[in-house]
C-alpha positions in Angstrom: 10.7 33.1 20.9 7.7 33.3 19.2 5.4 32.1 16.8 5.6 32.3 12.7 3.6 30.9 10.3 5.2 29.5 6.7 2.3 28.3 4.8 0.1 30.8 3.6 -1.9 32.1 0.5 -3.2 35.5 -0.4 -6.0 36.3 -3.2 -3.0 35.8 -5.9 -3.7 32.6 -5.9 -6.5 30.4 -4.0 -6.4 32.4 -1.1 -9.4 35.4 0.1 -7.0 38.0 2.0 -4.6 40.7 0.0 -0.6 40.3 0.9 -1.1 43.8 2.3 -4.2 41.5 5.0 -2.4 39.0 5.7 0.7 40.8 7.2 -1.8 43.0 9.2 -3.3 39.3 10.2 0.0 38.1 11.6 1.2 41.2 13.3 -2.6 41.4 15.3 -2.0 37.7 16.0 1.7 38.2 17.6 4.0 35.9 15.3 7.4 36.8 14.8 7.7 35.8 11.1 5.0 35.1 8.0 5.6 33.6 4.6 3.9 34.0 2.1 3.6 30.9 -0.7 0.8 31.0 -3.4 0.5 28.8 -5.6 2.7 28.7 -8.5 3.1 32.1 -8.7 5.3 35.1 -6.8 2.9 38.3 -8.0 2.0 39.4 -4.3 5.4 38.9 -2.9 6.4 43.0 -3.8 3.6 43.9 -1.7 4.1 41.4 0.8 7.5 42.4 1.4 6.2 46.5 1.4 3.4 46.1 3.6 5.8 44.1 6.5 8.8 47.0 6.2 6.0 48.5 8.5 5.5 46.0 11.2 8.0 44.0 13.0 6.7 40.6 11.2 9.7 39.3 9.6 8.3 38.5 6.0 9.5 35.6 4.0 8.8 35.5 0.3 8.1 32.0 -1.3 5.9 30.3 -3.4 3.8 27.0 -3.5 4.5 24.7 -6.6 2.5 22.0 -7.8 4.7 19.3 -8.8 4.3 15.5 -10.4 5.9 13.0 -8.6 5.1 9.7 -10.6 1.0 9.7 -10.7 1.0 11.6 -7.5 0.7 15.4 -6.9 2.9 16.8 -4.7 3.5 20.3 -3.6 6.9 21.7 -2.9 7.0 24.9 -1.3 10.1 27.5 -1.8 10.9 29.9 0.8 13.3 32.8 1.6 13.6 33.9 -2.1 15.3 36.7 -2.9 13.3 39.7 -5.7 15.9 39.3 -7.6 15.1 35.9 -8.6 11.2 36.7 -9.2 11.4 37.1 -12.8 13.3 33.5 -13.0 10.3 31.6 -10.9 7.5 33.1 -13.3 9.3 31.9 -16.0 10.2 28.5 -14.6 6.1 28.0 -13.7 5.0 30.1 -16.5 4.9 27.0 -18.8 2.4 25.0 -16.0 0.4 28.0 -15.5 -0.4 27.8 -19.4 -1.1 24.6 -19.2 -3.3 24.9 -16.2 -5.5 27.6 -17.7 -6.3 25.9 -20.7 -6.9 22.8 -18.2 -9.8 25.1 -16.5 -11.3 26.4 -19.5 -11.6 22.8 -20.4 -13.4 22.3 -17.0 -15.5 24.7 -17.0 -16.9 24.1 -21.1 -17.4 20.5 -19.6 -19.4 22.0 -16.4 -21.1 24.3 -18.7 -22.4 21.7 -21.2 -23.8 19.8 -18.1 -25.7 22.2 -17.4 -23.9 24.1 -14.9 -24.3 28.2 -15.7 -20.8 29.7 -14.6 -18.3 31.5 -17.1 -14.6 30.8 -17.5 -14.0 34.6 -17.9 -16.0 36.3 -15.0 -13.7 33.9 -12.5 -10.8 34.9 -14.7 -11.7 38.2 -13.9 -12.1 38.4 -10.1 -8.6 37.5 -9.8 -6.0 39.7 -9.2 -3.4 38.3 -12.1 -6.0 36.7 -14.0 -4.6 33.2 -12.9 -7.1 30.5 -10.7 -7.6 27.0 -10.2 -10.1 24.5 -9.1 -10.6 26.3 -5.6 -11.9 29.2 -7.6 -14.3 26.9 -9.7 -15.4 25.3 -6.5 -16.3 29.1 -4.9 -18.3 29.5 -7.8 -20.0 26.1 -7.8 -20.9 26.4 -4.1 -21.8 30.3 -4.7 -24.7 29.6 -7.7 -26.1 26.9 -4.9 -24.5 24.0 -7.6 -22.5 22.8 -4.2 -23.0 22.7 -0.8 -19.5 23.9 -0.4 -15.7 24.6 -1.4 -15.0 21.0 0.2 -18.3 19.8 -1.4 -17.6 20.8 -4.9 -13.7 19.0 -4.3 -15.2 16.1 -3.4 -18.2 15.9 -6.1 -18.1 17.9 -9.7 -14.3 18.6 -9.1 -13.2 14.9 -8.4 -10.6 13.0 -10.2 -13.3 10.5 -11.4 -15.6 12.8 -12.2 -16.6 13.6 -16.1 -16.1 17.4 -15.7 -12.2 16.5 -14.3 -9.6 16.9 -17.0 -5.7 16.3 -15.5 -2.8 19.2 -15.8 0.9 18.3 -16.3 3.0 19.6 -13.6 6.7 19.8 -12.9 8.8 17.1 -11.9 9.0 17.2 -8.0 13.1 16.8 -8.3 13.0 19.4 -11.3 11.5 22.0 -8.6 13.1 21.1 -5.7 16.5 21.6 -8.2 15.4 25.2 -9.6 14.6 26.1 -6.0 18.2 25.6 -4.9 19.5 26.9 -8.3 18.4 30.6 -6.9 19.2 29.7 -2.9 15.7 29.0 -1.6 14.9 26.8 1.0 13.0 23.6 -0.1 10.4 22.3 1.9 8.1 19.2 1.1 4.4 20.4 2.1 2.0 18.5 3.6 3.6 15.2 3.2 1.2 13.2 4.9 -2.2 14.5 2.9 -0.5 13.4 -0.2 2.0 9.8 1.0 2.0 7.6 3.4 4.9 6.6 6.0 6.0 4.0 3.4 6.2 5.9 0.2 7.5 8.8 2.5 10.4 6.5 3.1 11.0 6.1 -0.2 10.6 9.8 -1.5 12.5 11.8 1.3 15.8 9.9 0.8 15.6 10.7 -3.0 14.1 14.4 -2.2 17.2 15.0 0.0 19.9 13.9 -2.8 17.8 16.5 -5.2 18.5 19.1 -2.4 15.4 19.0 0.0 16.5 21.0 3.1 12.8 20.6 5.2 9.0 18.9 5.5 6.2 20.7 7.5 6.3 18.5 10.5 3.2 20.9 11.8 0.2 21.4 9.8 -3.5 22.4 10.3 -5.0 19.2 9.4 -2.0 17.4 11.8 -3.3 15.4 15.3 -0.4 14.6 17.3 0.6 11.1 16.1 1.0 12.1 13.1 3.0 15.3 13.8 5.1 13.4 16.1 5.5 10.8 13.3 6.2 13.6 10.9 8.9 14.9 13.6 10.5 11.0 13.8 11.1 11.0 9.6 12.3 14.5 9.4 15.4 13.3 12.6 15.9 10.0 10.6 16.5 11.3 7.0 18.0 14.4 8.4 15.8 17.1 6.9 15.0 20.0 9.1 11.9 20.8 10.1 9.1 23.1 9.2 5.3 24.2 9.2 2.7 26.3 9.0 -1.5 26.6 8.7 -2.3 26.6 5.1 -4.1 29.8 5.7 -6.5 30.8 2.9 -8.9 33.2 4.5 -12.6 32.9 4.3 -12.1 30.1 1.8 -11.0 27.5 4.2 -12.7 29.2 7.4 -11.4 26.6 9.6 -8.1 27.5 9.3 -7.2 30.6 10.9 -3.6 32.4 10.8 -0.9 31.0 12.8 -3.2 28.6 15.0 -4.7 26.9 12.1 -7.6 24.8 13.8 -6.6 25.9 16.9 -4.0 23.4 17.6 -0.8 24.3 15.8 1.9 26.4 16.9 5.7 26.8 14.9 8.0 28.1 17.0 10.2 30.8 15.7 13.3 28.5 15.9 11.5 26.9 12.9 12.0 30.0 10.5 15.7 30.4 12.7 16.7 27.4 10.9 15.9 27.5 8.0 17.4 30.8 7.9 20.4 29.7 8.5 20.1 27.5 6.0 19.6 29.9 3.6 22.7 31.7 5.0 25.3 29.3 4.5 24.2 27.9 1.0 25.9 28.5 -2.1 24.2 28.8 -5.7 23.9 30.7 -8.8 
């Protein structure tokens, strides 16, 4: 069995590489399967699937939806989305995307009032479909020398306690899971230990499973061995399947490489096969 990567981002959200380049990188790395899971959009999936047809790489059409679980932002990945449902997915996330655009505009207005010379229109024009998020703003602040890095921008000017920050209302977590199940996608809790601790996960996971959650990312670029083992134990305890991926963004996250993360990530192709079997046996609209 080979290796796979079930969590990546292209230039259609906050990644740098095109969907075609991600497929080429996966092929060069010898990955058997790769998923494109851009934030709140499926705009790059057509190109992604077409590019994979020219290789032996199995392409998994996906999305990463930003959701609200109470006051906590959680990300839910949908995998194995069929092309016939792409328009429904875009329709589902559109209200949040519009709210996000308005919050981005307000963030930039506040930054400009604070003396930071960045432009909403210029950032928007550099994205394939005009959508962008705080990572793009962070990159712009860094490119103009206002912050040392994207990470520095997130921990200072764009932090939640910053006067420039603007909150954005996201889709309720369980609503996102139920939607993904309604179109036959496999619903995965992305990087669970980045947002919740073990005690919180013990509350969340059984609730989420009742709404259709299929899997959680037990293998992730920033997890150490202990965190991975803890995730695997929780998945087994609650009868939830395992998933994993690098969260590759290209040069925007230069320490994260496709397929291997920071060097120690290994997501066995069996993970892909297990999730595909969930897709194959479920019934939906």
